[in-house]
All heavy atoms as an XYZ file, in Angstrom:
1026
protein
N     112.665     94.606     91.320
C     111.865     93.413     91.502
C     112.686     92.196     91.123
O     113.598     92.253     90.322
C     110.638     93.464     90.593
C     109.387     94.052     91.213
S     108.708     93.011     92.467
C     108.402     94.135     93.748
N     112.302     91.068     91.653
C     113.032     89.844     91.366
C     112.637     89.301     90.003
O     111.542     89.517     89.506
C     112.748     88.809     92.452
O     111.375     88.517     92.468
N     113.554     88.587     89.387
C     113.342     87.988     88.079
C     112.506     86.729     88.253
O     112.866     85.833     89.006
C     114.709     87.651     87.472
C     114.605     87.210     86.029
O     113.520     86.738     85.623
O     115.604     87.336     85.312
N     111.354     86.611     87.557
C     110.471     85.462     87.741
C     111.126     84.134     87.381
O     110.712     83.091     87.854
C     109.280     85.742     86.823
C     109.524     87.029     86.152
C     110.818     87.588     86.645
N     112.173     84.158     86.572
C     112.857     82.910     86.206
C     113.589     82.314     87.391
O     113.873     81.125     87.408
C     113.859     83.161     85.072
C     113.187     83.574     83.773
C     114.195     83.932     82.740
N     114.903     85.125     83.222
C     116.002     85.610     82.684
N     116.559     85.020     81.661
N     116.566     86.693     83.165
N     113.874     83.111     88.404
C     114.649     82.643     89.548
C     113.792     82.417     90.791
O     114.318     82.194     91.865
C     115.789     83.613     89.869
C     116.755     83.751     88.726
C     116.778     84.885     87.947
C     117.617     82.711     88.403
C     117.656     85.013     86.887
C     118.497     82.827     87.340
C     118.514     83.983     86.570
N     112.497     82.487     90.638
C     111.608     82.237     91.768
C     111.451     80.730     91.902
O     110.966     80.060     90.998
C     110.239     82.911     91.567
C     110.414     84.426     91.511
C     109.276     82.512     92.671
C     109.152     85.175     91.165
N     111.888     80.198     93.029
C     111.819     78.761     93.230
C     110.428     78.309     93.624
O     110.024     77.205     93.326
C     112.827     78.311     94.313
O     112.565     79.056     95.494
C     114.247     78.552     93.856
N     109.680     79.163     94.306
C     108.334     78.827     94.735
C     107.408     79.982     94.373
O     107.279     80.937     95.129
C     108.304     78.567     96.244
C     106.948     78.118     96.738
O     105.965     78.147     96.008
N     106.898     77.711     97.994
N     106.728     79.887     93.202
C     105.870     80.998     92.775
C     104.764     81.320     93.773
O     104.365     82.463     93.913
C     105.271     80.504     91.458
C     106.127     79.382     91.011
C     106.765     78.809     92.244
N     104.267     80.309     94.480
C     103.218     80.551     95.474
C     103.753     81.420     96.618
O     103.060     82.280     97.133
C     102.709     79.224     96.020
C     101.237     79.222     96.236
C     100.717     77.822     96.472
O     101.473     76.880     96.676
N      99.421     77.693     96.443
N     105.007     81.206     97.010
C     105.633     82.015     98.052
C     105.757     83.455     97.585
O     105.507     84.379     98.346
C     107.009     81.454     98.428
C     107.732     82.257     99.492
C     107.003     82.247    100.832
O     106.437     81.240    101.223
N     107.015     83.367    101.522
N     106.110     83.644     96.296
C     106.220     84.993     95.742
C     104.868     85.696     95.810
O     104.775     86.850     96.208
C     106.723     84.936     94.298
C     106.782     86.275     93.632
N     107.704     87.229     93.993
C     106.027     86.825     92.659
C     107.507     88.311     93.261
N     106.501     88.084     92.436
N     103.794     85.000     95.447
C     102.450     85.558     95.504
C     102.076     85.899     96.944
O     101.512     86.944     97.215
C     101.423     84.566     94.909
O     101.828     84.259     93.576
C     100.044     85.144     94.899
N     102.421     85.011     97.865
C     102.130     85.241     99.276
C     102.893     86.458     99.798
O     102.338     87.265    100.546
C     102.506     83.995    100.081
O     102.328     84.229    101.449
N     104.157     86.593     99.403
C     104.958     87.751     99.814
C     104.361     89.044     99.256
O     104.274     90.048     99.957
C     106.405     87.614     99.354
C     107.170     86.541    100.104
O     106.669     86.076    101.155
O     108.253     86.151     99.632
N     103.939     89.010     98.002
C     103.351     90.188     97.359
C     102.056     90.583     98.067
O     101.811     91.760     98.331
C     103.091     89.873     95.882
C     102.528     91.010     95.100
C     103.582     92.037     94.844
C     103.082     93.007     93.793
N     103.978     94.127     93.665
N     101.238     89.587     98.407
C      99.994     89.848     99.122
C     100.278     90.452    100.498
O      99.615     91.401    100.918
C      99.171     88.566     99.256
C      97.778     88.734     99.841
C      96.910     89.613     98.947
C      97.118     87.386    100.041
N     101.285     89.929    101.176
C     101.648     90.462    102.494
C     102.108     91.917    102.370
O     101.741     92.769    103.191
C     102.745     89.602    103.124
C     103.196     90.108    104.450
N     102.421     90.029    105.589
C     104.344     90.738    104.825
C     103.073     90.575    106.600
N     104.236     91.016    106.155
N     102.893     92.211    101.335
C     103.379     93.574    101.135
C     102.229     94.542    100.846
O     102.188     95.641    101.396
C     104.392     93.623     99.990
C     105.705     92.969    100.294
C     106.596     92.886     99.066
O     106.188     93.175     97.952
N     107.840     92.451     99.275
N     101.307     94.116     99.987
C     100.192     95.011     99.657
C      99.220     95.144    100.833
O      98.620     96.199    101.013
C      99.456     94.552     98.386
O      99.071     93.185     98.508
C     100.331     94.738     97.161
N      99.104     94.108    101.642
C      98.272     94.198    102.851
C      98.883     95.214    103.815
O      98.179     96.047    104.390
C      98.157     92.829    103.522
C      97.303     92.831    104.771
C      97.243     91.419    105.382
N      96.608     91.448    106.671
C      97.235     91.663    107.827
N      98.546     91.867    107.853
N      96.572     91.676    108.961
N     100.197     95.146    103.989
C     100.898     96.105    104.842
C     100.728     97.527    104.303
O     100.472     98.459    105.067
C     102.392     95.745    104.953
O     102.510     94.429    105.494
C     103.141     96.732    105.820
N     100.832     97.682    102.993
C     100.640     98.996    102.377
C      99.223     99.512    102.629
O      99.025    100.692    102.908
C     100.917     98.929    100.872
C     100.732    100.233    100.105
C     101.704    101.296    100.612
C     100.890     99.997     98.619
N      98.248     98.628    102.553
C      96.856     99.013    102.802
C      96.686     99.535    104.233
O      96.010    100.541    104.460
C      95.919     97.820    102.537
O      96.155     97.330    101.214
C      94.467     98.220    102.675
N      97.332     98.873    105.181
C      97.281     99.327    106.576
C      97.958    100.691    106.714
O      97.457    101.576    107.413
C      97.927     98.280    107.511
C      97.058     97.011    107.550
C      98.133     98.842    108.912
C      97.711     95.823    108.225
N      99.072    100.877    106.033
C      99.782    102.159    106.064
C      98.882    103.268    105.509
O      98.840    104.382    106.049
C     101.115    102.072    105.302
C     102.101    101.194    106.075
C     101.697    103.459    105.031
C     103.347    100.817    105.304
N      98.143    102.960    104.447
C      97.248    103.963    103.860
C      96.151    104.334    104.848
O      95.810    105.513    104.996
C      96.688    103.471    102.511
C      97.824    103.420    101.476
C      95.551    104.371    102.028
C      97.467    102.712    100.186
N      95.597    103.340    105.557
C      94.605    103.669    106.600
C      95.245    104.555    107.677
O      94.612    105.493    108.175
C      94.018    102.410    107.238
C      92.962    101.738    106.388
C      93.118    100.441    105.946
C      91.792    102.415    106.036
C      92.146     99.823    105.165
C      90.816    101.809    105.260
C      90.994    100.509    104.826
O      90.029     99.916    104.062
N      96.487    104.282    108.031
C      97.183    105.101    109.039
C      97.375    106.530    108.530
O      97.195    107.496    109.287
C      98.522    104.464    109.401
N      97.723    106.668    107.254
C      97.871    108.007    106.675
C      96.538    108.756    106.678
O      96.496    109.954    106.962
C      98.419    107.916    105.247
C      99.882    107.530    105.107
C     100.217    107.212    103.652
C     100.783    108.637    105.637
N      95.467    108.028    106.384
C      94.150    108.667    106.443
C      93.832    109.125    107.863
O      93.336    110.231    108.060
C      93.065    107.710    105.941
C      93.097    107.483    104.452
C      92.003    106.542    103.987
O      91.543    105.679    104.724
N      91.583    106.701    102.737
N      94.130    108.294    108.837
C      93.874    108.654    110.229
C      94.736    109.849    110.647
O      94.263    110.753    111.353
C      94.128    107.461    111.147
N      95.988    109.863    110.214
C      96.888    110.969    110.559
C      96.433    112.293    109.955
O      96.848    113.357    110.406
C      98.318    110.660    110.099
C      99.020    109.639    110.958
S     100.663    109.144    110.352
C     101.305    110.572    109.571
N      95.562    112.225    108.953
C      95.118    113.454    108.302
C      94.331    114.357    109.250
O      94.184    115.548    108.984
C      94.278    113.133    107.060
O      93.015    112.623    107.421
N      93.850    113.809    110.358
C      93.160    114.650    111.334
C      94.154    115.576    112.036
O      93.756    116.602    112.582
C      92.390    113.792    112.348
C      91.107    113.235    111.784
C      91.074    111.977    111.223
C      89.949    113.997    111.796
C      89.898    111.467    110.689
C      88.764    113.507    111.263
C      88.738    112.236    110.698
N      95.431    115.208    112.007
C      96.484    116.061    112.572
C      97.246    116.813    111.488
O      97.606    117.972    111.658
C      97.454    115.219    113.402
C      96.847    114.451    114.580
C      97.890    113.550    115.221
C      96.268    115.420    115.599
N      97.530    116.108    110.390
C      98.277    116.679    109.266
C      97.474    116.368    108.007
O      97.570    115.269    107.464
C      99.696    116.065    109.153
C     100.466    116.693    108.010
C     100.451    116.181    110.462
N      96.671    117.308    107.555
C      95.738    117.073    106.458
C      96.355    116.557    105.176
O      95.724    115.827    104.417
N      97.597    116.898    104.927
C      98.268    116.506    103.686
C      98.404    114.986    103.547
O      98.466    114.469    102.428
C      99.648    117.164    103.631
C     100.426    117.041    102.337
C      99.656    117.691    101.190
C     101.784    117.704    102.479
N      98.396    114.263    104.660
C      98.580    112.809    104.584
C      97.408    112.118    103.887
O      97.579    111.041    103.317
C      98.804    112.179    105.976
O      97.656    112.423    106.794
C     100.059    112.728    106.625
N      96.236    112.732    103.900
C      95.086    112.156    103.191
C      95.349    112.179    101.686
O      95.057    111.215    100.969
C      93.820    112.949    103.516
C      92.562    112.119    103.585
C      91.480    112.580    104.299
C      92.444    110.908    102.941
C      90.300    111.846    104.379
C      91.274    110.162    103.008
C      90.206    110.635    103.723
N      95.916    113.271    101.204
C      96.268    113.389     99.792
C      97.362    112.391     99.419
O      97.284    111.725     98.381
C      96.710    114.822     99.471
C      97.051    115.107     98.009
C      95.844    114.869     97.118
C      97.558    116.534     97.874
N      98.367    112.255    100.271
C      99.441    111.285    100.034
C      98.854    109.879     99.953
O      99.214    109.090     99.072
C     100.520    111.375    101.143
C     101.517    110.234    101.037
C     101.227    112.725    101.102
N      97.921    109.568    100.846
C      97.308    108.239    100.874
C      96.588    107.928     99.568
O      96.758    106.845     98.997
C      96.335    108.140    102.052
N      95.802    108.861     99.057
C      95.050    108.589     97.833
C      95.972    108.523     96.613
O      95.723    107.748     95.677
C      93.884    109.588     97.624
C      94.357    110.910     97.070
C      92.808    108.978     96.731
N      97.045    109.265     96.628
C      98.025    109.176     95.534
C      98.645    107.781     95.524
O      98.782    107.156     94.468
C      99.092    110.287     95.651
C      98.468    111.650     95.326
C     100.280    110.007     94.740
C      99.356    112.837     95.640
N      99.005    107.275     96.693
C      99.541    105.906     96.786
C      98.503    104.904     96.308
O      98.836    103.952     95.585
C     100.000    105.596     98.226
C     101.195    106.468     98.610
C     100.363    104.108     98.365
C     101.565    106.407    100.083
N      97.240    105.100     96.685
C      96.168    104.219     96.214
C      96.154    104.130     94.688
O      96.087    103.033     94.125
C      94.794    104.713     96.667
C      94.426    104.299     98.066
O      94.008    105.133     98.851
N      94.561    103.039     98.388
N      96.208    105.259     94.042
C      96.158    105.267     92.578
C      97.422    104.667     91.957
O      97.338    103.944     90.965
C      95.911    106.677     92.049
C      94.458    107.086     92.110
C      94.030    108.089     92.959
C      93.505    106.450     91.319
C      92.692    108.462     93.024
C      92.165    106.807     91.367
C      91.768    107.816     92.217
O      90.435    108.172     92.274
N      98.571    104.941     92.549
C      99.831    104.407     92.004
C      99.888    102.886     92.137
O     100.319    102.188     91.219
C     101.043    105.059     92.701
C     101.159    106.531     92.290
C     102.334    104.306     92.384
C     102.183    107.318     93.082
N      99.441    102.355     93.276
C      99.571    100.916     93.560
C      98.307    100.111     93.245
O      98.240     98.921     93.525
C      99.959    100.711     95.033
C     101.262    101.378     95.425
C     102.436    100.841     94.627
C     102.968     99.600     95.259
N     104.144     99.054     94.574
N      97.328    100.743     92.638
C      96.041    100.097     92.374
C      96.178     98.803     91.566
O      95.494     97.820     91.848
C      95.151    101.081     91.632
C      93.715    100.766     91.643
C      92.969    101.870     90.940
N      91.577    101.863     91.327
C      90.694    102.712     90.871
N      91.058    103.653     90.043
N      89.444    102.635     91.243
N      97.034     98.799     90.569
C      97.216     97.593     89.750
C      97.781     96.426     90.547
O      97.527     95.270     90.220
C      98.121     97.880     88.544
C      97.412     98.709     87.484
O      96.162     98.733     87.482
O      98.109     99.336     86.663
N      98.543     96.708     91.590
C      99.141     95.645     92.406
C      98.098     94.847     93.182
O      98.358     93.706     93.555
C     100.161     96.226     93.398
C     101.402     96.766     92.714
O     101.530     96.591     91.484
O     102.247     97.357     93.405
N      96.947     95.430     93.448
C      95.920     94.739     94.227
C      94.756     94.257     93.363
O      93.863     93.583     93.860
C      95.385     95.613     95.382
C      96.487     95.956     96.363
C      94.696     96.865     94.864
N      94.783     94.592     92.084
C      93.675     94.224     91.197
C      93.464     92.714     91.205
O      94.407     91.949     91.066
C      93.925     94.721     89.782
C      92.666     94.755     88.945
C      92.803     95.550     87.674
N      93.428     96.851     87.766
C      92.797     97.978     88.080
N      91.535     97.949     88.417
N      93.443     99.116     88.095
N      92.224     92.308     91.427
C      91.880     90.893     91.448
C      92.038     90.218     92.799
O      91.646     89.074     92.975
N      92.607     90.925     93.772
C      92.768     90.354     95.116
C      91.695     90.927     96.036
O      91.002     91.883     95.693
C      94.160     90.656     95.684
O      94.257     92.010     96.092
N      91.591     90.360     97.227
C      90.620     90.859     98.200
C      90.963     92.273     98.663
O      90.102     92.997     99.167
C      90.488     89.906     99.380
C      91.727     89.730    100.200
C      92.735     88.842     99.969
C      92.090     90.440    101.380
N      93.707     88.963    100.927
C      93.332     89.940    101.819
C      91.472     91.448    102.113
C      93.983     90.415    102.950
C      92.129     91.919    103.241
C      93.367     91.410    103.644
N      92.203     92.697     98.455
C      92.601     94.046     98.863
C      92.100     95.124     97.897
O      92.084     96.301     98.245
C      94.127     94.123     98.991
C      94.703     93.346    100.170
C      96.208     93.218    100.048
C      94.312     93.994    101.476
N      91.672     94.714     96.722
C      91.138     95.682     95.766
C      89.943     96.437     96.359
O      89.796     97.648     96.163
C      90.730     94.980     94.477
C      90.246     95.910     93.396
C      89.928     95.196     92.091
O      89.933     93.953     92.050
O      89.669     95.913     91.105
N      89.117     95.719     97.115
C      87.953     96.373     97.728
C      88.380     97.418     98.757
O      87.709     98.437     98.930
C      87.025     95.340     98.373
O      87.643     94.714     99.473
N      89.506     97.190     99.425
C      90.013     98.187    100.385
C      90.489     99.436     99.665
O      90.250    100.558    100.128
C      91.140     97.590    101.229
C      90.640     96.690    102.308
N      90.235     97.152    103.529
C      90.456     95.345    102.325
C      89.832     96.142    104.276
N      89.945     95.026    103.562
N      91.176     99.248     98.556
C      91.650    100.407     97.801
C      90.470    101.219     97.288
O      90.475    102.449     97.355
C      92.552     99.962     96.648
C      94.000     99.886     97.017
C      94.425     99.154     98.118
C      94.960    100.542     96.279
C      95.756     99.075     98.468
C      96.306    100.485     96.616
C      96.709     99.749     97.718
N      89.429    100.542     96.787
C      88.237    101.247     96.326
C      87.605    102.002     97.504
O      87.201    103.156     97.380
C      87.239    100.265     95.731
C      85.947    100.960     95.293
C      85.033    100.017     94.599
N      85.630     99.730     93.295
C      85.314     98.684     92.561
N      84.437     97.816     92.984
N      85.869     98.503     91.386
N      87.526    101.354     98.657
C      86.973    101.960     99.877
C      87.762    103.217    100.258
O      87.190    104.260    100.572
C      87.027    100.911    100.983
C      86.508    101.273    102.334
C      87.230    101.744    103.389
C      85.163    101.135    102.810
N      86.421    101.908    104.491
C      85.144    101.536    104.152
C      83.980    100.707    102.237
C      83.996    101.531    104.929
C      82.833    100.696    103.013
C      82.850    101.110    104.338
N      89.090    103.112    100.230
C      89.954    104.230    100.602
C      89.826    105.386     99.613
O      89.758    106.554    100.009
C      91.404    103.764    100.694
C      91.648    102.821    101.853
C      92.993    102.119    101.776
O      93.563    101.913    100.698
N      93.513    101.726    102.938
N      89.800    105.070     98.333
C      89.682    106.113     97.310
C      88.344    106.818     97.428
O      88.271    108.055     97.387
C      89.895    105.523     95.900
C      91.374    105.123     95.719
C      89.461    106.501     94.819
C      91.657    104.279     94.482
N      87.280    106.052     97.596
C      85.958    106.666     97.742
C      85.861    107.491     99.022
O      85.213    108.541     99.045
C      84.865    105.597     97.725
C      84.650    105.033     96.343
C      83.559    104.016     96.325
N      83.346    103.547     94.972
C      82.449    102.658     94.635
N      81.658    102.123     95.555
N      82.315    102.285     93.384
N      86.506    107.020    100.074
C      86.528    107.796    101.319
C      87.135    109.168    101.068
O      86.607    110.187    101.505
C      87.307    107.052    102.426
O      86.677    105.792    102.674
C      87.370    107.859    103.713
N      88.247    109.203    100.343
C      88.908    110.478    100.043
C      87.984    111.412     99.264
O      87.789    112.566     99.649
C      90.198    110.250     99.255
C      90.814    111.530     98.769
C      91.601    112.299     99.606
C      90.583    111.981     97.474
C      92.151    113.502     99.170
C      91.128    113.173     97.025
C      91.912    113.939     97.873
N      87.438    110.909     98.157
C      86.664    111.787     97.280
C      85.372    112.272     97.930
O      85.010    113.446     97.793
C      86.380    111.116     95.935
C      87.620    111.057     95.104
C      88.326    109.950     94.748
C      88.347    112.175     94.562
N      89.439    110.304     94.012
C      89.470    111.657     93.876
C      88.154    113.548     94.574
C      90.393    112.483     93.223
C      89.070    114.369     93.922
C      90.172    113.826     93.263
N      84.675    111.405     98.659
C      83.457    111.857     99.332
C      83.777    112.787    100.497
O      83.039    113.736    100.764
C      82.597    110.671     99.786
C      81.791    110.085     98.662
C      82.160    108.896     98.070
C      80.674    110.746     98.188
C      81.427    108.354     97.026
C      79.926    110.223     97.138
C      80.310    109.022     96.555
N      84.885    112.535    101.182
C      85.319    113.442    102.252
C      85.621    114.820    101.672
O      85.231    115.840    102.254
C      86.548    112.874    102.955
S      87.248    113.987    104.191
N      86.294    114.846    100.544
C      86.608    116.121     99.896
C      85.321    116.850     99.485
O      85.160    118.047     99.754
C      87.498    115.895     98.681
C      87.934    117.142     97.915
C      88.802    118.048     98.786
C      88.682    116.745     96.647
N      84.411    116.114     98.877
C      83.146    116.704     98.449
C      82.375    117.306     99.628
O      81.988    118.479     99.604
C      82.280    115.652     97.753
C      80.853    116.082     97.416
C      80.849    117.096     96.288
C      80.009    114.872     97.066
N      82.166    116.503    100.685
C      81.410    116.982    101.844
C      82.180    118.050    102.619
O      81.586    118.945    103.214
C      81.006    115.822    102.749
C      79.924    115.011    102.103
C      80.039    113.775    101.551
C      78.569    115.409    101.904
N      78.840    113.371    101.028
C      77.909    114.360    101.235
C      77.840    116.547    102.235
C      76.568    114.415    100.883
C      76.497    116.598    101.881
C      75.880    115.542    101.218
N      83.507    117.939    102.612
C      84.324    118.955    103.277
C      84.202    120.312    102.603
O      84.072    121.346    103.270
N      84.241    120.294    101.267
C      84.086    121.555    100.534
C      82.684    122.129    100.718
O      82.523    123.341    100.925
C      84.378    121.342     99.044
C      85.832    121.066     98.688
C      85.955    120.708     97.206
C      86.717    122.257     99.029
N      81.677    121.266    100.665
C      80.306    121.722    100.871
C      80.138    122.293    102.284
O      79.549    123.366    102.469
C      79.314    120.577    100.645
C      77.846    120.943    100.759
C      77.436    121.930     99.674
C      76.990    119.690    100.703
N      80.685    121.591    103.279
C      80.601    122.067    104.657
C      81.334    123.381    104.849
O      80.845    124.282    105.541
N      82.509    123.508    104.230
C      83.277    124.752    104.344
C      82.515    125.904    103.697
O      82.442    127.006    104.255
C      84.649    124.579    103.704
N      81.939    125.648    102.530
C      81.165    126.670    101.834
C      79.955    127.106    102.660
O      79.649    128.295    102.757
C      80.721    126.140    100.467
C      79.879    127.095     99.683
C      80.437    128.231     99.103
C      78.529    126.870     99.520
C      79.665    129.124     98.382
C      77.732    127.748     98.804
C      78.304    128.883     98.229
N      79.291    126.123    103.275
C      78.091    126.426    104.049
C      78.381    126.823    105.497
O      77.457    127.060    106.271
C      77.126    125.237    104.017
C      76.485    124.953    102.667
C      75.659    123.685    102.721
C      75.651    126.143    102.202
N      79.661    126.904    105.850
C      79.980    127.306    107.220
C      79.631    128.773    107.468
O      79.580    129.214    108.607
C      81.445    127.025    107.555
O      82.297    127.815    106.760
N      79.370    129.502    106.398
C      78.897    130.882    106.557
C      77.536    130.878    107.253
O      77.190    131.817    107.958
C      78.809    131.572    105.198
N      76.811    129.791    107.024
C      75.575    129.563    107.779
C      75.848    128.347    108.653
O      76.702    127.534    108.361
C      74.357    129.330    106.847
C      73.977    130.610    106.142
C      74.606    128.233    105.858
N      75.152    128.215    109.713
C      75.463    127.228    110.756
C      75.477    125.785    110.242
O      76.253    124.961    110.721
C      74.478    127.388    111.936
C      74.712    126.344    113.009
C      74.590    128.789    112.513
N      74.675    125.460    109.268
C      74.560    124.070    108.805
C      75.897    123.489    108.336
O      76.136    122.290    108.434
C      73.487    123.923    107.705
C      73.247    122.459    107.402
C      73.898    124.592    106.427
C      71.843    122.045    107.521
N      76.773    124.342    107.846
C      78.075    123.887    107.371
C      78.890    123.196    108.452
O      79.586    122.215    108.183
N      78.804    123.680    109.679
C      79.544    123.070    110.784
C      79.019    121.671    111.093
O      79.788    120.767    111.419
C      79.496    123.963    112.025
C      80.233    125.262    111.814
C      79.542    126.462    111.662
C      81.623    125.278    111.734
C      80.213    127.649    111.444
C      82.304    126.465    111.514
C      81.604    127.648    111.370
O      82.283    128.813    111.144
N      77.708    121.483    110.953
C      77.132    120.151    111.162
C      77.560    119.188    110.054
O      77.822    118.015    110.309
C      75.600    120.230    111.257
C      75.129    120.902    112.503
C      74.580    122.178    112.449
C      75.242    120.270    113.741
C      74.148    122.810    113.604
C      74.811    120.905    114.903
C      74.269    122.172    114.835
N      77.653    119.701    108.832
C      78.121    118.882    107.719
C      79.571    118.479    107.951
O      79.949    117.319    107.750
C      77.949    119.622    106.377
C      76.467    119.776    106.056
C      78.686    118.904    105.246
C      76.168    120.663    104.862
N      80.400    119.407    108.394
C      81.810    119.104    108.662
C      81.957    118.087    109.791
O      82.787    117.176    109.717
C      82.578    120.390    108.982
C      82.764    121.354    107.815
C      83.364    122.672    108.300
C      83.618    120.736    106.718
N      81.151    118.215    110.822
C      81.182    117.260    111.932
C      80.738    115.873    111.467
O      81.388    114.867    111.766
C      80.296    117.741    113.087
C      80.184    116.788    114.278
C      81.555    116.582    114.938
C      79.177    117.315    115.287
N      79.643    115.819    110.720
C      79.157    114.535    110.198
C      80.195    113.911    109.275
O      80.431    112.693    109.314
C      77.834    114.739    109.465
N      80.851    114.725    108.483
C      81.896    114.238    107.578
C      83.051    113.631    108.373
O      83.547    112.550    108.041
C      82.384    115.385    106.685
C      83.290    114.918    105.573
O      83.166    113.816    105.057
N      84.211    115.789    105.179
N      83.479    114.291    109.427
C      84.585    113.785    110.254
C      84.208    112.453    110.899
O      85.015    111.510    110.900
C      84.955    114.808    111.323
N      82.992    112.356    111.415
C      82.534    111.103    112.033
C      82.482    109.990    110.998
O      82.909    108.858    111.248
C      81.168    111.313    112.718
C      81.325    112.233    113.926
C      80.533    109.977    113.119
C      80.017    112.741    114.498
N      81.983    110.308    109.813
C      81.891    109.334    108.723
C      83.284    108.832    108.311
O      83.476    107.642    108.105
C      81.161    109.977    107.540
C      81.002    109.085    106.353
C      80.093    108.085    106.186
C      81.779    109.130    105.159
N      80.257    107.508    104.951
C      81.288    108.132    104.302
C      82.839    109.926    104.731
C      81.823    107.895    103.039
C      83.373    109.693    103.475
C      82.869    108.693    102.652
N      84.252    109.740    108.220
C      85.625    109.349    107.847
C      86.229    108.460    108.933
O      86.873    107.449    108.625
C      86.505    110.594    107.577
C      87.975    110.211    107.452
C      86.036    111.306    106.318
N      86.022    108.798    110.193
C      86.533    107.966    111.290
C      85.944    106.559    111.193
O      86.651    105.561    111.333
C      86.235    108.610    112.664
C      87.070    109.879    112.834
C      86.471    107.622    113.802
C      86.655    110.748    114.000
N      84.634    106.486    110.933
C      83.979    105.185    110.767
C      84.604    104.402    109.609
O      84.908    103.213    109.736
C      82.469    105.380    110.510
C      81.818    104.170    109.898
C      81.496    103.066    110.680
C      81.543    104.120    108.533
C      80.913    101.941    110.112
C      80.968    103.004    107.965
C      80.658    101.915    108.755
O      80.101    100.799    108.185
N      84.818    105.046    108.471
C      85.369    104.362    107.288
C      86.788    103.864    107.556
O      87.137    102.758    107.153
C      85.355    105.295    106.081
C      84.012    105.838    105.695
C      83.330    105.163    104.606
N      84.062    105.010    103.366
C      83.529    104.420    102.304
N      82.295    103.968    102.331
N      84.226    104.285    101.199
N      87.585    104.669    108.226
C      88.955    104.254    108.545
C      88.928    103.073    109.515
O      89.623    102.076    109.310
C      89.775    105.430    109.115
C      89.998    106.508    108.052
C      91.115    104.934    109.669
C      90.530    107.816    108.600
N      88.136    103.180    110.561
C      88.066    102.111    111.571
C      87.555    100.809    110.967
O      88.152     99.742    111.174
C      87.181    102.544    112.737
N      86.464    100.876    110.213
C      85.892     99.668    109.608
C      86.882     99.035    108.628
O      87.079     97.815    108.628
C      84.581     99.989    108.909
C      83.915     98.757    108.303
C      82.491     99.040    107.927
C      81.810     97.871    107.256
N      81.727     96.671    108.051
N      87.509     99.847    107.825
C      88.488     99.333    106.867
C      89.685     98.704    107.551
O      90.129     97.608    107.180
N      90.210     99.383    108.551
C      91.384     98.888    109.268
C      91.069     97.554    109.942
O      91.839     96.608    109.876
C      91.824     99.911    110.296
C      93.260     99.807    110.709
C      93.999     98.668    110.903
C      94.142    100.886    110.985
N      95.266     98.975    111.292
C      95.391    100.328    111.346
C      94.007    102.259    110.979
C      96.488    101.118    111.690
C      95.103    103.030    111.321
C      96.327    102.459    111.667
N      89.916     97.462    110.589
C      89.520     96.210    111.248
C      89.403     95.084    110.226
O      89.901     93.971    110.448
C      88.194     96.407    112.024
C      88.431     97.278    113.255
C      87.584     95.060    112.423
C      87.166     97.787    113.917
N      88.777     95.372    109.089
C      88.623     94.329    108.071
C      89.961     93.882    107.485
O      90.166     92.687    107.260
C      87.687     94.798    106.956
C      86.232     94.635    107.318
O      85.885     94.331    108.451
N      85.366     94.851    106.356
N      90.861     94.807    107.225
C      92.144     94.399    106.635
C      92.965     93.593    107.639
O      93.631     92.626    107.277
C      92.933     95.596    106.059
C      93.623     96.406    107.120
C      93.954     95.129    105.041
N      92.906     93.947    108.909
C      93.623     93.184    109.938
C      93.044     91.770    110.046
O      93.775     90.806    110.279
C      93.580     93.930    111.296
C      94.012     93.042    112.441
C      94.447     95.181    111.235
N      91.734     91.638    109.835
C      91.073     90.330    109.868
C      91.132     89.600    108.522
O      90.479     88.571    108.351
C      89.601     90.491    110.287
C      89.450     90.880    111.739
O      90.411     90.698    112.520
O      88.365     91.371    112.106
N      91.871     90.165    107.570
C      92.008     89.585    106.220
C      90.666     89.434    105.512
O      90.414     88.444    104.828
C      92.734     88.241    106.258
C      94.163     88.377    106.704
O      94.856     89.319    106.334
N      94.613     87.455    107.523
N      89.810     90.430    105.663
C      88.491     90.407    105.037
C      88.391     91.555    104.023
O      88.869     92.654    104.287
C      87.393     90.620    106.084
C      87.248     89.504    107.064
C      86.123     89.862    108.031
C      85.988     88.846    109.140
N      84.976     89.277    110.119
N      87.734     91.295    102.904
C      87.485     92.401    101.970
C      86.437     93.338    102.553
O      85.728     92.993    103.504
C      86.949     91.682    100.721
C      86.363     90.419    101.233
C      87.179     90.028    102.439
N      86.298     94.500    101.969
C      85.298     95.461    102.445
C      83.896     95.019    102.056
O      82.947     95.293    102.743
C      85.575     96.855    101.904
C      86.792     97.501    102.525
S      86.812     97.389    104.325
C      85.320     98.197    104.774
N      83.771     94.374    100.935
C      82.488     93.875    100.473
C      82.777     92.773     99.479
O      83.867     92.685     98.918
C      81.628     94.977     99.844
C      82.430     95.983     99.059
C      82.863     95.707     97.761
C      82.780     97.208     99.611
C      83.615     96.625     97.049
C      83.535     98.133     98.909
C      83.941     97.832     97.625
O      84.683     98.740     96.930
N      81.815     91.953     99.241
C      81.989     90.850     98.311
C      81.924     91.372     96.888
O      81.166     92.285     96.593
C      80.913     89.801     98.534
C      81.000     89.138     99.887
C      79.962     88.048     99.973
C      79.760     87.508    101.339
N      80.629     86.868    102.086
N      82.734     90.759     96.008
C      82.690     91.129     94.602
C      81.366     90.696     94.003
O      80.834     89.661     94.352
C      83.840     90.469     93.829
C      85.171     91.000     94.213
N      85.579     92.265     93.845
C      86.182     90.477     94.935
C      86.799     92.472     94.323
N      87.186     91.415     94.992
N      80.848     91.496     93.114
C      79.558     91.185     92.491
C      79.729     90.357     91.262
O      80.598     90.312     90.562
C      78.830     92.483     92.140
C      78.519     93.239     93.388
C      77.908     94.551     93.084
N      77.828     95.268     94.352
C      77.640     96.535     94.473
N      77.511     97.271     93.421
N      77.566     97.109     95.631
């Protein structure tokens, strides 16, 4: 990282950092989307979320990270429940609903981050 004593324009540094974390947020949505082909990318995405969480704290991107993390954990929960119940037919419906829900969360999040909008307003 650059030494803060040598930053000539601190606002530019903040803007660059925001641009980098915005790009990372888009990459995480892409990793989540790729998980439909390579499931491991969903795990990689949430690990990155947790590692880089402090970098977005207090910014509008914090809501995206929370959205992405919650998407992972609820997807895992419903996926396990659906897999367990796949012995009976209802499990397949749970898995299908889970997949549709994840697609919706990825699409909504990606659209909002591209439009520079948070996922929800801070309370």
